[in-house]
C-alpha positions, 0 to 999 in steps of 0.5 A: 830885089830878091836873089833869084831876080838879082842872078837873072839880072846878072844873066841879062847883062851877060846876054847883052855883052854876047849880043853886042859882041856878035854884031859886026865890028863896025857896029860895035861901040866898045869892044867888051871882052869879059864880064865879071861879078863881084861883091854881095852877089858872090855871098849867100842868097839874100834880097839885095839893092843891086849887083856889081859887075865888071866889064873888061874893054879891049882898050889900054890900061891908061884909058880905063883908070879906076872909076873912069868911064871909057869913051862910048861906055855910056853908049854901049850901056844905053844900047844894051839898056844896062844903064836901066838895070840894077847892076852896077858896072865898073869898067876895066881894061882886059890887058890887066888884072880885073881885081883890085882893092874893091874887086876882090875874088871876082867870078867870071860869068861871060867872055867872048871866047867862051860865052856865058859860063852857066857853071858861074851862074848856077854858083851864084844862084846856090850862094857859092859864088865866092867859092867859085871866084878867082883866087886872092892875091898874094901880099906881093901881088897885091901891092904890085897891082896897086902900084900900077893902079896908082900910077894910072889913076895919077896920070889920069888926074894930072891929065884931067887938071890940065884939061880943066885949066886949058880945054875950051871946047868942052863945057865946064860942068863936063870937065869938072865932072870928069875932074872929079871922077879922076880925083876920087878914082886916085884917092880910093886907090891911094887908100887901098894901098895896103893889102888890109884895106881891100874890101871883101865881098862877104 
């Protein structure tokens, strides 16, 4: 898709975040607090296959291990039609830093407190997203952050392994998918323990 189209899809997802945030509390399927973008959309204008976004929900860190979709997130994506747009969504907890080994120098484009950040969208449109994004962590910050992420992912993998063996009310295919996602998340966090392994967006 063209660069302008990609930025337009990012804006639309930000608008959808704002629309959901304006709903009465009892109608909100998931309380999303922030939307960040990262990856190729932060680079110079060119055609893209898709854009990448991180949605930070008001959930405990333990409920949002890397690559795991939290409860009700699929319903949120269906209601906003985010699942139909060429913007890949990675779910995060708002109670921990959004960045990790794959989310490098992310740019905040919407939050519940301040709404859509037009300056961030302008930076994206002009190819200045990387310069406007969050500062990179120090090596010590990176190591500490990834240690925390590894602990959370390992706990999720252990939980899903126990569930696969003992849970009988959830169909086998769903249990297997959850176990696979937990394992993939754990392994990618393990591979990303070194600061040199961080995937830079541009």
